[in-house]
CHARMM-style PDB file with segment names, atoms N, HN, CA, C and O in Angstrom:
ATOM      1  N   MET     1       0.993  -1.098  -0.080  1.00  0.00      PROA
ATOM      2  CA  MET     1      -0.256   0.127   0.018  1.00  0.00      PROA
ATOM      3  C   MET     1       1.032   1.168  -0.090  1.00  0.00      PROA
ATOM      4  O   MET     1       2.105   1.066   0.504  1.00  0.00      PROA
ATOM      5  N   ALA     2       0.649   2.116  -0.948  1.00  0.00      PROA
ATOM      6  HN  ALA     2      -0.222   2.199  -1.431  1.00  0.00      PROA
ATOM      7  CA  ALA     2       1.513   3.243  -0.988  1.00  0.00      PROA
ATOM      8  C   ALA     2       0.696   4.503  -0.481  1.00  0.00      PROA
ATOM      9  O   ALA     2      -0.518   4.569  -0.287  1.00  0.00      PROA
ATOM     10  N   GLN     3       1.673   5.505  -0.311  1.00  0.00      PROA
ATOM     11  HN  GLN     3       2.659   5.452  -0.469  1.00  0.00      PROA
ATOM     12  CA  GLN     3       1.018   6.885  -0.026  1.00  0.00      PROA
ATOM     13  C   GLN     3       1.468   7.578  -1.425  1.00  0.00      PROA
ATOM     14  O   GLN     3       2.660   7.525  -1.728  1.00  0.00      PROA
ATOM     15  N   PHE     4       0.607   8.181  -2.226  1.00  0.00      PROA
ATOM     16  HN  PHE     4      -0.361   8.224  -1.980  1.00  0.00      PROA
ATOM     17  CA  PHE     4       0.676   8.719  -3.287  1.00  0.00      PROA
ATOM     18  C   PHE     4       1.084  10.248  -2.954  1.00  0.00      PROA
ATOM     19  O   PHE     4       0.658  10.862  -1.976  1.00  0.00      PROA
ATOM     20  N   THR     5       1.925  10.737  -3.864  1.00  0.00      PROA
ATOM     21  HN  THR     5       2.271  10.239  -4.659  1.00  0.00      PROA
ATOM     22  CA  THR     5       2.236  12.436  -3.589  1.00  0.00      PROA
ATOM     23  C   THR     5       1.387  13.095  -4.683  1.00  0.00      PROA
ATOM     24  O   THR     5       0.850  12.543  -5.644  1.00  0.00      PROA
ATOM     25  N   HSD     6       1.377  14.390  -4.337  1.00  0.00      PROA
ATOM     26  HN  HSD     6       1.813  14.838  -3.556  1.00  0.00      PROA
ATOM     27  CA  HSD     6       0.471  15.222  -5.329  1.00  0.00      PROA
ATOM     28  C   HSD     6       0.667  15.156  -6.670  1.00  0.00      PROA
ATOM     29  O   HSD     6      -0.238  15.164  -7.505  1.00  0.00      PROA
ATOM     30  N   SER     7       2.177  15.072  -6.960  1.00  0.00      PROA
ATOM     31  HN  SER     7       2.912  15.065  -6.282  1.00  0.00      PROA
ATOM     32  CA  SER     7       2.481  14.810  -8.557  1.00  0.00      PROA
ATOM     33  C   SER     7       1.851  13.809  -9.051  1.00  0.00      PROA
ATOM     34  O   SER     7       1.205  13.932 -10.092  1.00  0.00      PROA
ATOM     35  N   GLN     8       1.953  12.386  -8.231  1.00  0.00      PROA
ATOM     36  HN  GLN     8       2.477  12.286  -7.385  1.00  0.00      PROA
ATOM     37  CA  GLN     8       1.164  11.097  -8.828  1.00  0.00      PROA
ATOM     38  C   GLN     8      -0.394  11.721  -9.089  1.00  0.00      PROA
ATOM     39  O   GLN     8      -0.756  11.956 -10.242  1.00  0.00      PROA
ATOM     40  N   TYR     9      -1.178  11.941  -8.074  1.00  0.00      PROA
ATOM     41  HN  TYR     9      -0.884  11.750  -7.137  1.00  0.00      PROA
ATOM     42  CA  TYR     9      -2.260  12.412  -8.443  1.00  0.00      PROA
ATOM     43  C   TYR     9      -2.819  13.450  -9.664  1.00  0.00      PROA
ATOM     44  O   TYR     9      -3.912  13.471 -10.231  1.00  0.00      PROA
ATOM     45  N   ASP    10      -1.791  14.179  -9.810  1.00  0.00      PROA
ATOM     46  HN  ASP    10      -0.903  14.163  -9.349  1.00  0.00      PROA
ATOM     47  CA  ASP    10      -1.842  15.030 -11.062  1.00  0.00      PROA
ATOM     48  C   ASP    10      -1.824  14.216 -12.234  1.00  0.00      PROA
ATOM     49  O   ASP    10      -2.676  14.288 -13.119  1.00  0.00      PROA
ATOM     50  N   ASP    11      -0.719  13.342 -12.234  1.00  0.00      PROA
ATOM     51  HN  ASP    11      -0.027  13.284 -11.515  1.00  0.00      PROA
ATOM     52  CA  ASP    11      -0.652  12.750 -13.360  1.00  0.00      PROA
ATOM     53  C   ASP    11      -1.917  11.450 -13.692  1.00  0.00      PROA
ATOM     54  O   ASP    11      -2.332  11.134 -14.807  1.00  0.00      PROA
ATOM     55  N   LEU    12      -2.329  10.869 -12.377  1.00  0.00      PROA
ATOM     56  HN  LEU    12      -1.992  11.126 -11.471  1.00  0.00      PROA
ATOM     57  CA  LEU    12      -3.563  10.183 -12.456  1.00  0.00      PROA
ATOM     58  C   LEU    12      -4.695  10.884 -13.148  1.00  0.00      PROA
ATOM     59  O   LEU    12      -5.375  10.332 -14.013  1.00  0.00      PROA
ATOM     60  N   GLU    13      -4.876  12.118 -12.740  1.00  0.00      PROA
ATOM     61  HN  GLU    13      -4.323  12.566 -12.037  1.00  0.00      PROA
ATOM     62  CA  GLU    13      -5.922  12.957 -13.054  1.00  0.00      PROA
ATOM     63  C   GLU    13      -5.734  13.084 -14.672  1.00  0.00      PROA
ATOM     64  O   GLU    13      -6.499  12.520 -15.454  1.00  0.00      PROA
ATOM     65  N   ARG    14      -4.648  13.878 -15.076  1.00  0.00      PROA
ATOM     66  HN  ARG    14      -4.027  14.337 -14.441  1.00  0.00      PROA
ATOM     67  CA  ARG    14      -4.461  13.835 -16.241  1.00  0.00      PROA
ATOM     68  C   ARG    14      -4.842  12.595 -17.434  1.00  0.00      PROA
ATOM     69  O   ARG    14      -5.525  12.687 -18.454  1.00  0.00      PROA
ATOM     70  N   ALA    15      -4.241  11.638 -16.960  1.00  0.00      PROA
ATOM     71  HN  ALA    15      -3.686  11.563 -16.131  1.00  0.00      PROA
ATOM     72  CA  ALA    15      -4.825  10.111 -17.572  1.00  0.00      PROA
ATOM     73  C   ALA    15      -6.335  10.051 -17.623  1.00  0.00      PROA
ATOM     74  O   ALA    15      -6.890   9.772 -18.686  1.00  0.00      PROA
ATOM     75  N   LEU    16      -6.901  10.253 -16.723  1.00  0.00      PROA
ATOM     76  HN  LEU    16      -6.450  10.479 -15.859  1.00  0.00      PROA
ATOM     77  CA  LEU    16      -8.550  10.134 -16.742  1.00  0.00      PROA
ATOM     78  C   LEU    16      -8.970  11.171 -17.769  1.00  0.00      PROA
ATOM     79  O   LEU    16      -9.701  10.839 -18.702  1.00  0.00      PROA
ATOM     80  N   ALA    17      -8.441  12.668 -17.600  1.00  0.00      PROA
ATOM     81  HN  ALA    17      -7.846  12.937 -16.842  1.00  0.00      PROA
ATOM     82  CA  ALA    17      -9.130  13.545 -18.608  1.00  0.00      PROA
ATOM     83  C   ALA    17      -8.632  13.315 -20.089  1.00  0.00      PROA
ATOM     84  O   ALA    17      -9.381  13.646 -21.008  1.00  0.00      PROA
ATOM     85  N   GLU    18      -7.417  12.770 -20.350  1.00  0.00      PROA
ATOM     86  HN  GLU    18      -6.809  12.502 -19.604  1.00  0.00      PROA
ATOM     87  CA  GLU    18      -6.828  12.463 -21.541  1.00  0.00      PROA
ATOM     88  C   GLU    18      -7.357  11.160 -22.254  1.00  0.00      PROA
ATOM     89  O   GLU    18      -7.412  11.084 -23.481  1.00  0.00      PROA
ATOM     90  N   GLY    19      -7.710  10.228 -21.485  1.00  0.00      PROA
ATOM     91  HN  GLY    19      -7.666  10.290 -20.488  1.00  0.00      PROA
ATOM     92  CA  GLY    19      -7.794   8.984 -21.810  1.00  0.00      PROA
ATOM     93  C   GLY    19      -6.320   8.021 -22.231  1.00  0.00      PROA
ATOM     94  O   GLY    19      -6.129   7.246 -23.169  1.00  0.00      PROA
ATOM     95  N   ILE    20      -5.392   8.472 -21.060  1.00  0.00      PROA
ATOM     96  HN  ILE    20      -5.548   9.102 -20.298  1.00  0.00      PROA
ATOM     97  CA  ILE    20      -4.180   7.787 -21.133  1.00  0.00      PROA
ATOM     98  C   ILE    20      -4.164   6.448 -20.678  1.00  0.00      PROA
ATOM     99  O   ILE    20      -4.853   6.381 -19.660  1.00  0.00      PROA
ATOM    100  N   ARG    21      -3.673   5.336 -20.991  1.00  0.00      PROA
ATOM    101  HN  ARG    21      -3.113   5.391 -21.818  1.00  0.00      PROA
ATOM    102  CA  ARG    21      -3.267   4.137 -20.345  1.00  0.00      PROA
ATOM    103  C   ARG    21      -2.463   4.207 -18.941  1.00  0.00      PROA
ATOM    104  O   ARG    21      -1.557   5.040 -18.932  1.00  0.00      PROA
ATOM    105  N   ILE    22      -2.648   3.484 -17.789  1.00  0.00      PROA
ATOM    106  HN  ILE    22      -3.384   2.807 -17.796  1.00  0.00      PROA
ATOM    107  CA  ILE    22      -1.902   3.564 -16.775  1.00  0.00      PROA
ATOM    108  C   ILE    22      -1.601   1.865 -16.509  1.00  0.00      PROA
ATOM    109  O   ILE    22      -2.299   0.888 -16.781  1.00  0.00      PROA
ATOM    110  N   ALA    23      -0.373   1.967 -15.916  1.00  0.00      PROA
ATOM    111  HN  ALA    23       0.194   2.761 -15.695  1.00  0.00      PROA
ATOM    112  CA  ALA    23      -0.029   0.629 -15.412  1.00  0.00      PROA
ATOM    113  C   ALA    23       0.200   0.442 -13.881  1.00  0.00      PROA
ATOM    114  O   ALA    23       1.028   1.158 -13.318  1.00  0.00      PROA
ATOM    115  N   LEU    24      -0.447  -0.417 -13.247  1.00  0.00      PROA
ATOM    116  HN  LEU    24      -1.119  -0.998 -13.704  1.00  0.00      PROA
ATOM    117  CA  LEU    24      -0.894  -0.395 -12.005  1.00  0.00      PROA
ATOM    118  C   LEU    24      -0.145  -1.841 -11.734  1.00  0.00      PROA
ATOM    119  O   LEU    24      -0.029  -2.817 -12.476  1.00  0.00      PROA
ATOM    120  N   VAL    25       0.394  -1.568 -10.169  1.00  0.00      PROA
ATOM    121  HN  VAL    25       0.300  -0.775  -9.566  1.00  0.00      PROA
ATOM    122  CA  VAL    25       1.021  -2.831  -9.562  1.00  0.00      PROA
ATOM    123  C   VAL    25       0.270  -3.100  -8.437  1.00  0.00      PROA
ATOM    124  O   VAL    25       0.383  -2.313  -7.497  1.00  0.00      PROA
ATOM    125  N   ARG    26      -0.588  -4.189  -8.317  1.00  0.00      PROA
ATOM    126  HN  ARG    26      -0.680  -4.828  -9.080  1.00  0.00      PROA
ATOM    127  CA  ARG    26      -1.280  -4.343  -7.207  1.00  0.00      PROA
ATOM    128  C   ARG    26      -1.150  -5.949  -6.697  1.00  0.00      PROA
ATOM    129  O   ARG    26      -1.330  -6.901  -7.456  1.00  0.00      PROA
ATOM    130  N   ARG    27      -0.847  -6.055  -5.442  1.00  0.00      PROA
ATOM    131  HN  ARG    27      -0.701  -5.281  -4.825  1.00  0.00      PROA
ATOM    132  CA  ARG    27      -0.374  -7.570  -5.110  1.00  0.00      PROA
ATOM    133  C   ARG    27       0.603  -8.251  -5.885  1.00  0.00      PROA
ATOM    134  O   ARG    27       0.556  -9.470  -6.050  1.00  0.00      PROA
ATOM    135  N   GLY    28       1.395  -7.597  -6.319  1.00  0.00      PROA
ATOM    136  HN  GLY    28       1.432  -6.606  -6.185  1.00  0.00      PROA
ATOM    137  CA  GLY    28       2.674  -7.965  -7.022  1.00  0.00      PROA
ATOM    138  C   GLY    28       2.498  -8.435  -8.613  1.00  0.00      PROA
ATOM    139  O   GLY    28       3.376  -9.053  -9.214  1.00  0.00      PROA
ATOM    140  N   ASN    29       1.292  -8.064  -9.166  1.00  0.00      PROA
ATOM    141  HN  ASN    29       0.579  -7.561  -8.677  1.00  0.00      PROA
ATOM    142  CA  ASN    29       0.940  -8.271 -10.293  1.00  0.00      PROA
ATOM    143  C   ASN    29       0.625  -6.734 -11.192  1.00  0.00      PROA
ATOM    144  O   ASN    29      -0.137  -5.898 -10.706  1.00  0.00      PROA
ATOM    145  N   GLU    30       1.284  -6.515 -12.479  1.00  0.00      PROA
ATOM    146  HN  GLU    30       1.903  -7.194 -12.874  1.00  0.00      PROA
ATOM    147  CA  GLU    30       0.841  -5.634 -13.019  1.00  0.00      PROA
ATOM    148  C   GLU    30      -0.421  -5.621 -13.717  1.00  0.00      PROA
ATOM    149  O   GLU    30      -0.811  -6.747 -14.029  1.00  0.00      PROA
ATOM    150  N   LEU    31      -1.267  -4.536 -14.093  1.00  0.00      PROA
ATOM    151  HN  LEU    31      -0.951  -3.621 -13.840  1.00  0.00      PROA
ATOM    152  CA  LEU    31      -2.239  -4.453 -14.804  1.00  0.00      PROA
ATOM    153  C   LEU    31      -2.335  -3.234 -15.639  1.00  0.00      PROA
ATOM    154  O   LEU    31      -2.180  -2.136 -15.104  1.00  0.00      PROA
ATOM    155  N   VAL    32      -2.545  -3.323 -16.732  1.00  0.00      PROA
ATOM    156  HN  VAL    32      -2.671  -4.215 -17.166  1.00  0.00      PROA
ATOM    157  CA  VAL    32      -2.638  -2.251 -17.852  1.00  0.00      PROA
ATOM    158  C   VAL    32      -4.079  -1.734 -17.936  1.00  0.00      PROA
ATOM    159  O   VAL    32      -4.881  -2.504 -18.465  1.00  0.00      PROA
ATOM    160  N   VAL    33      -4.579  -0.438 -17.458  1.00  0.00      PROA
ATOM    161  HN  VAL    33      -3.928   0.188 -17.028  1.00  0.00      PROA
ATOM    162  CA  VAL    33      -5.832  -0.235 -18.053  1.00  0.00      PROA
ATOM    163  C   VAL    33      -6.071   1.135 -18.607  1.00  0.00      PROA
ATOM    164  O   VAL    33      -5.201   1.920 -18.984  1.00  0.00      PROA
ATOM    165  N   MET    34      -7.291   1.306 -18.605  1.00  0.00      PROA
ATOM    166  HN  MET    34      -7.997   0.668 -18.299  1.00  0.00      PROA
ATOM    167  CA  MET    34      -7.556   2.576 -19.154  1.00  0.00      PROA
ATOM    168  C   MET    34      -8.584   3.450 -18.362  1.00  0.00      PROA
ATOM    169  O   MET    34      -9.782   3.331 -18.617  1.00  0.00      PROA
ATOM    170  N   PRO    35      -8.176   4.263 -17.476  1.00  0.00      PROA
ATOM    171  CA  PRO    35      -8.908   4.842 -16.307  1.00  0.00      PROA
ATOM    172  C   PRO    35     -10.244   5.556 -16.967  1.00  0.00      PROA
ATOM    173  O   PRO    35     -10.228   6.208 -18.012  1.00  0.00      PROA
ATOM    174  N   LYS    36     -11.135   5.359 -16.334  1.00  0.00      PROA
ATOM    175  HN  LYS    36     -11.147   4.829 -15.486  1.00  0.00      PROA
ATOM    176  CA  LYS    36     -12.619   5.995 -16.788  1.00  0.00      PROA
ATOM    177  C   LYS    36     -13.231   7.048 -15.538  1.00  0.00      PROA
ATOM    178  O   LYS    36     -13.787   8.080 -15.914  1.00  0.00      PROA
ATOM    179  N   ARG    37     -13.136   6.811 -14.287  1.00  0.00      PROA
ATOM    180  HN  ARG    37     -12.684   5.973 -13.981  1.00  0.00      PROA
ATOM    181  CA  ARG    37     -13.455   7.684 -13.275  1.00  0.00      PROA
ATOM    182  C   ARG    37     -12.699   7.242 -11.894  1.00  0.00      PROA
ATOM    183  O   ARG    37     -12.293   6.117 -11.602  1.00  0.00      PROA
ATOM    184  N   LEU    38     -12.631   8.351 -11.185  1.00  0.00      PROA
ATOM    185  HN  LEU    38     -12.961   9.265 -11.422  1.00  0.00      PROA
ATOM    186  CA  LEU    38     -12.062   8.041  -9.698  1.00  0.00      PROA
ATOM    187  C   LEU    38     -13.339   8.779  -8.862  1.00  0.00      PROA
ATOM    188  O   LEU    38     -13.879   9.867  -9.066  1.00  0.00      PROA
ATOM    189  N   ARG    39     -13.615   7.686  -7.783  1.00  0.00      PROA
ATOM    190  HN  ARG    39     -13.177   6.803  -7.617  1.00  0.00      PROA
ATOM    191  CA  ARG    39     -14.682   8.138  -7.126  1.00  0.00      PROA
ATOM    192  C   ARG    39     -14.397   7.645  -5.604  1.00  0.00      PROA
ATOM    193  O   ARG    39     -13.361   7.014  -5.390  1.00  0.00      PROA
ATOM    194  N   THR    40     -15.176   7.885  -4.690  1.00  0.00      PROA
ATOM    195  HN  THR    40     -16.017   8.397  -4.864  1.00  0.00      PROA
ATOM    196  CA  THR    40     -15.262   7.079  -3.401  1.00  0.00      PROA
ATOM    197  C   THR    40     -16.238   6.157  -3.062  1.00  0.00      PROA
ATOM    198  O   THR    40     -17.426   6.240  -3.373  1.00  0.00      PROA
ATOM    199  N   SER    41     -15.763   5.364  -2.481  1.00  0.00      PROA
ATOM    200  HN  SER    41     -14.798   5.297  -2.229  1.00  0.00      PROA
ATOM    201  CA  SER    41     -16.838   4.313  -1.895  1.00  0.00      PROA
ATOM    202  C   SER    41     -16.464   4.006  -0.458  1.00  0.00      PROA
ATOM    203  O   SER    41     -15.346   3.575  -0.179  1.00  0.00      PROA
ATOM    204  N   PHE    42     -17.425   4.234   0.475  1.00  0.00      PROA
ATOM    205  HN  PHE    42     -18.334   4.584   0.248  1.00  0.00      PROA
ATOM    206  CA  PHE    42     -17.370   3.849   2.007  1.00  0.00      PROA
ATOM    207  C   PHE    42     -16.181   4.376   2.356  1.00  0.00      PROA
ATOM    208  O   PHE    42     -15.561   3.669   3.150  1.00  0.00      PROA
ATOM    209  N   GLY    43     -15.509   5.645   1.947  1.00  0.00      PROA
ATOM    210  HN  GLY    43     -16.012   6.219   1.301  1.00  0.00      PROA
ATOM    211  CA  GLY    43     -14.380   6.430   2.318  1.00  0.00      PROA
ATOM    212  C   GLY    43     -12.887   5.823   1.958  1.00  0.00      PROA
ATOM    213  O   GLY    43     -11.816   6.032   2.528  1.00  0.00      PROA
ATOM    214  N   ARG    44     -13.214   4.936   0.726  1.00  0.00      PROA
ATOM    215  HN  ARG    44     -14.084   4.766   0.263  1.00  0.00      PROA
ATOM    216  CA  ARG    44     -11.880   4.371  -0.330  1.00  0.00      PROA
ATOM    217  C   ARG    44     -12.137   5.184  -1.555  1.00  0.00      PROA
ATOM    218  O   ARG    44     -13.209   5.476  -2.085  1.00  0.00      PROA
ATOM    219  N   GLU    45     -10.714   5.530  -1.937  1.00  0.00      PROA
ATOM    220  HN  GLU    45      -9.844   5.292  -1.506  1.00  0.00      PROA
ATOM    221  CA  GLU    45     -10.744   5.935  -3.216  1.00  0.00      PROA
ATOM    222  C   GLU    45     -10.853   4.756  -4.245  1.00  0.00      PROA
ATOM    223  O   GLU    45     -10.139   3.777  -4.030  1.00  0.00      PROA
ATOM    224  N   VAL    46     -11.735   4.752  -5.420  1.00  0.00      PROA
ATOM    225  HN  VAL    46     -12.315   5.548  -5.595  1.00  0.00      PROA
ATOM    226  CA  VAL    46     -11.787   3.804  -6.401  1.00  0.00      PROA
ATOM    227  C   VAL    46     -11.655   4.340  -7.447  1.00  0.00      PROA
ATOM    228  O   VAL    46     -12.063   5.455  -7.770  1.00  0.00      PROA
ATOM    229  N   LEU    47     -10.937   3.412  -8.202  1.00  0.00      PROA
ATOM    230  HN  LEU    47     -10.606   2.506  -7.939  1.00  0.00      PROA
ATOM    231  CA  LEU    47     -10.328   3.903  -9.943  1.00  0.00      PROA
ATOM    232  C   LEU    47     -11.492   3.035 -10.889  1.00  0.00      PROA
ATOM    233  O   LEU    47     -11.169   1.867 -11.103  1.00  0.00      PROA
ATOM    234  N   ASP    48     -12.382   3.339 -11.285  1.00  0.00      PROA
ATOM    235  HN  ASP    48     -12.645   4.288 -11.111  1.00  0.00      PROA
ATOM    236  CA  ASP    48     -13.106   2.555 -12.236  1.00  0.00      PROA
ATOM    237  C   ASP    48     -12.278   2.853 -13.817  1.00  0.00      PROA
ATOM    238  O   ASP    48     -12.023   3.933 -14.349  1.00  0.00      PROA
ATOM    239  N   ALA    49     -12.012   1.537 -14.263  1.00  0.00      PROA
ATOM    240  HN  ALA    49     -12.219   0.659 -13.830  1.00  0.00      PROA
ATOM    241  CA  ALA    49     -11.280   1.378 -15.485  1.00  0.00      PROA
ATOM    242  C   ALA    49     -11.813   0.412 -16.407  1.00  0.00      PROA
ATOM    243  O   ALA    49     -12.760  -0.323 -16.127  1.00  0.00      PROA
ATOM    244  N   VAL    50     -11.158   0.415 -17.589  1.00  0.00      PROA
ATOM    245  HN  VAL    50     -10.389   1.013 -17.816  1.00  0.00      PROA
ATOM    246  CA  VAL    50     -11.510  -0.667 -18.707  1.00  0.00      PROA
ATOM    247  C   VAL    50     -10.465  -1.461 -19.115  1.00  0.00      PROA
ATOM    248  O   VAL    50      -9.518  -0.827 -19.580  1.00  0.00      PROA
ATOM    249  N   HSD    51     -10.349  -2.655 -19.084  1.00  0.00      PROA
ATOM    250  HN  HSD    51     -11.118  -3.170 -18.707  1.00  0.00      PROA
ATOM    251  CA  HSD    51      -9.145  -3.178 -19.515  1.00  0.00      PROA
ATOM    252  C   HSD    51      -9.000  -3.143 -20.976  1.00  0.00      PROA
ATOM    253  O   HSD    51      -9.948  -3.532 -21.658  1.00  0.00      PROA
ATOM    254  N   PRO    52      -7.689  -2.632 -21.659  1.00  0.00      PROA
ATOM    255  CA  PRO    52      -8.031  -2.249 -23.044  1.00  0.00      PROA
ATOM    256  C   PRO    52      -7.968  -3.299 -24.025  1.00  0.00      PROA
ATOM    257  O   PRO    52      -8.157  -3.039 -25.214  1.00  0.00      PROA
ATOM    258  N   THR    53      -7.684  -4.623 -23.570  1.00  0.00      PROA
ATOM    259  HN  THR    53      -7.530  -4.834 -22.604  1.00  0.00      PROA
ATOM    260  CA  THR    53      -7.931  -5.697 -24.545  1.00  0.00      PROA
ATOM    261  C   THR    53      -9.247  -6.562 -24.412  1.00  0.00      PROA
ATOM    262  O   THR    53      -9.779  -7.055 -25.406  1.00  0.00      PROA
ATOM    263  N   THR    54      -9.800  -6.739 -22.996  1.00  0.00      PROA
ATOM    264  HN  THR    54      -9.368  -6.339 -22.188  1.00  0.00      PROA
ATOM    265  CA  THR    54     -10.964  -7.326 -23.186  1.00  0.00      PROA
ATOM    266  C   THR    54     -12.248  -6.596 -23.175  1.00  0.00      PROA
ATOM    267  O   THR    54     -13.310  -7.120 -23.512  1.00  0.00      PROA
ATOM    268  N   GLY    55     -12.104  -5.150 -22.709  1.00  0.00      PROA
ATOM    269  HN  GLY    55     -11.242  -4.723 -22.436  1.00  0.00      PROA
ATOM    270  CA  GLY    55     -12.994  -4.442 -22.445  1.00  0.00      PROA
ATOM    271  C   GLY    55     -13.697  -4.527 -21.392  1.00  0.00      PROA
ATOM    272  O   GLY    55     -14.607  -3.705 -21.294  1.00  0.00      PROA
ATOM    273  N   ASP    56     -13.516  -5.500 -20.310  1.00  0.00      PROA
ATOM    274  HN  ASP    56     -12.776  -6.168 -20.389  1.00  0.00      PROA
ATOM    275  CA  ASP    56     -13.854  -5.893 -18.872  1.00  0.00      PROA
ATOM    276  C   ASP    56     -13.813  -4.285 -18.252  1.00  0.00      PROA
ATOM    277  O   ASP    56     -12.889  -3.527 -18.548  1.00  0.00      PROA
ATOM    278  N   LEU    57     -14.744  -3.947 -17.509  1.00  0.00      PROA
ATOM    279  HN  LEU    57     -15.494  -4.563 -17.268  1.00  0.00      PROA
ATOM    280  CA  LEU    57     -14.797  -3.089 -16.354  1.00  0.00      PROA
ATOM    281  C   LEU    57     -14.221  -3.545 -15.141  1.00  0.00      PROA
ATOM    282  O   LEU    57     -14.602  -4.583 -14.599  1.00  0.00      PROA
ATOM    283  N   VAL    58     -13.123  -2.660 -14.589  1.00  0.00      PROA
ATOM    284  HN  VAL    58     -12.814  -1.818 -15.030  1.00  0.00      PROA
ATOM    285  CA  VAL    58     -12.190  -3.234 -13.405  1.00  0.00      PROA
ATOM    286  C   VAL    58     -12.405  -2.189 -12.323  1.00  0.00      PROA
ATOM    287  O   VAL    58     -12.316  -1.001 -12.632  1.00  0.00      PROA
ATOM    288  N   GLU    59     -12.642  -2.499 -11.253  1.00  0.00      PROA
ATOM    289  HN  GLU    59     -12.713  -3.464 -11.002  1.00  0.00      PROA
ATOM    290  CA  GLU    59     -12.467  -1.393  -9.973  1.00  0.00      PROA
ATOM    291  C   GLU    59     -11.524  -1.729  -9.178  1.00  0.00      PROA
ATOM    292  O   GLU    59     -11.497  -2.851  -8.671  1.00  0.00      PROA
ATOM    293  N   VAL    60     -10.578  -0.786  -8.937  1.00  0.00      PROA
ATOM    294  HN  VAL    60     -10.600   0.126  -9.348  1.00  0.00      PROA
ATOM    295  CA  VAL    60      -9.310  -0.896  -8.098  1.00  0.00      PROA
ATOM    296  C   VAL    60      -9.469  -0.102  -7.040  1.00  0.00      PROA
ATOM    297  O   VAL    60      -9.830   1.037  -7.337  1.00  0.00      PROA
ATOM    298  N   HSD    61      -9.323  -0.318  -5.915  1.00  0.00      PROA
ATOM    299  HN  HSD    61      -9.030  -1.244  -5.674  1.00  0.00      PROA
ATOM    300  CA  HSD    61      -9.150   0.443  -4.737  1.00  0.00      PROA
ATOM    301  C   HSD    61      -7.690   0.897  -4.522  1.00  0.00      PROA
ATOM    302  O   HSD    61      -6.745   0.151  -4.266  1.00  0.00      PROA
ATOM    303  N   LEU    62      -7.654   2.215  -4.664  1.00  0.00      PROA
ATOM    304  HN  LEU    62      -8.422   2.821  -4.872  1.00  0.00      PROA
ATOM    305  CA  LEU    62      -6.534   2.920  -4.833  1.00  0.00      PROA
ATOM    306  C   LEU    62      -5.253   2.651  -3.213  1.00  0.00      PROA
ATOM    307  O   LEU    62      -4.048   2.898  -3.169  1.00  0.00      PROA
ATOM    308  N   ASP    63      -6.074   2.139  -2.221  1.00  0.00      PROA
ATOM    309  HN  ASP    63      -7.054   1.939  -2.257  1.00  0.00      PROA
ATOM    310  CA  ASP    63      -5.305   1.793  -1.115  1.00  0.00      PROA
ATOM    311  C   ASP    63      -4.424   0.512  -1.234  1.00  0.00      PROA
ATOM    312  O   ASP    63      -3.446   0.315  -0.513  1.00  0.00      PROA
ATOM    313  N   GLU    64      -4.954  -0.537  -2.430  1.00  0.00      PROA
ATOM    314  HN  GLU    64      -5.749  -0.377  -3.015  1.00  0.00      PROA
ATOM    315  CA  GLU    64      -4.350  -1.658  -2.465  1.00  0.00      PROA
ATOM    316  C   GLU    64      -3.338  -1.464  -3.595  1.00  0.00      PROA
ATOM    317  O   GLU    64      -2.614  -2.440  -3.789  1.00  0.00      PROA
ATOM    318  N   VAL    65      -3.168  -0.538  -4.278  1.00  0.00      PROA
ATOM    319  HN  VAL    65      -3.756   0.255  -4.120  1.00  0.00      PROA
ATOM    320  CA  VAL    65      -2.093  -0.439  -5.426  1.00  0.00      PROA
ATOM    321  C   VAL    65      -0.703  -0.044  -4.658  1.00  0.00      PROA
ATOM    322  O   VAL    65      -0.476   0.689  -3.695  1.00  0.00      PROA
ATOM    323  N   ASP    66      -0.090  -0.634  -5.276  1.00  0.00      PROA
ATOM    324  HN  ASP    66      -0.274  -1.230  -6.058  1.00  0.00      PROA
ATOM    325  CA  ASP    66       1.396  -0.495  -4.770  1.00  0.00      PROA
ATOM    326  C   ASP    66       2.117   0.810  -5.306  1.00  0.00      PROA
ATOM    327  O   ASP    66       2.722   1.679  -4.679  1.00  0.00      PROA
ATOM    328  N   SER    67       1.879   0.686  -6.583  1.00  0.00      PROA
ATOM    329  HN  SER    67       1.387  -0.020  -7.092  1.00  0.00      PROA
ATOM    330  CA  SER    67       2.523   1.860  -7.364  1.00  0.00      PROA
ATOM    331  C   SER    67       1.683   1.693  -8.852  1.00  0.00      PROA
ATOM    332  O   SER    67       0.947   0.787  -9.244  1.00  0.00      PROA
ATOM    333  N   PHE    68       2.081   2.851  -9.443  1.00  0.00      PROA
ATOM    334  HN  PHE    68       2.678   3.586  -9.125  1.00  0.00      PROA
ATOM    335  CA  PHE    68       1.244   3.040 -10.864  1.00  0.00      PROA
ATOM    336  C   PHE    68       2.084   4.018 -11.794  1.00  0.00      PROA
ATOM    337  O   PHE    68       2.713   4.952 -11.297  1.00  0.00      PROA
ATOM    338  N   GLU    69       2.073   3.798 -13.016  1.00  0.00      PROA
ATOM    339  HN  GLU    69       1.562   3.039 -13.420  1.00  0.00      PROA
ATOM    340  CA  GLU    69       2.773   4.590 -13.845  1.00  0.00      PROA
ATOM    341  C   GLU    69       1.860   4.980 -14.994  1.00  0.00      PROA
ATOM    342  O   GLU    69       1.151   4.174 -15.595  1.00  0.00      PROA
ATOM    343  N   VAL    70       1.930   6.235 -15.242  1.00  0.00      PROA
ATOM    344  HN  VAL    70       2.506   6.890 -14.754  1.00  0.00      PROA
ATOM    345  CA  VAL    70       1.108   6.695 -16.349  1.00  0.00      PROA
ATOM    346  C   VAL    70       1.736   6.467 -17.629  1.00  0.00      PROA
ATOM    347  O   VAL    70       2.879   6.907 -17.746  1.00  0.00      PROA
ATOM    348  N   LEU    71       1.135   5.771 -18.772  1.00  0.00      PROA
ATOM    349  HN  LEU    71       0.206   5.414 -18.677  1.00  0.00      PROA
ATOM    350  CA  LEU    71       2.181   5.573 -20.200  1.00  0.00      PROA
ATOM    351  C   LEU    71       1.685   6.476 -21.014  1.00  0.00      PROA
ATOM    352  O   LEU    71       0.667   6.354 -21.696  1.00  0.00      PROA
ATOM    353  N   PHE    72       2.606   7.659 -20.933  1.00  0.00      PROA
ATOM    354  HN  PHE    72       3.433   7.757 -20.379  1.00  0.00      PROA
ATOM    355  CA  PHE    72       2.270   8.800 -22.004  1.00  0.00      PROA
ATOM    356  C   PHE    72       2.793   8.198 -23.098  1.00  0.00      PROA
ATOM    357  OT1 PHE    72       2.747   8.759 -24.193  1.00  0.00      PROA
TER     358      PHE     72
END
């Protein structure tokens, strides 16, 4: 569980606004998704995203993400 910086949140918001893919590391696995919405659910931040290959909807709780990288 990582504590994200303001710069990282800015990058995440830019990816959301511009439809840029992000690579998440969660529980030791990397997942590349296209972010669609950032919201809160029961006090936790949730990233709603789409898997770019399958089109499946993915909900990722940000407190479970070890790291992420915006794929500019």
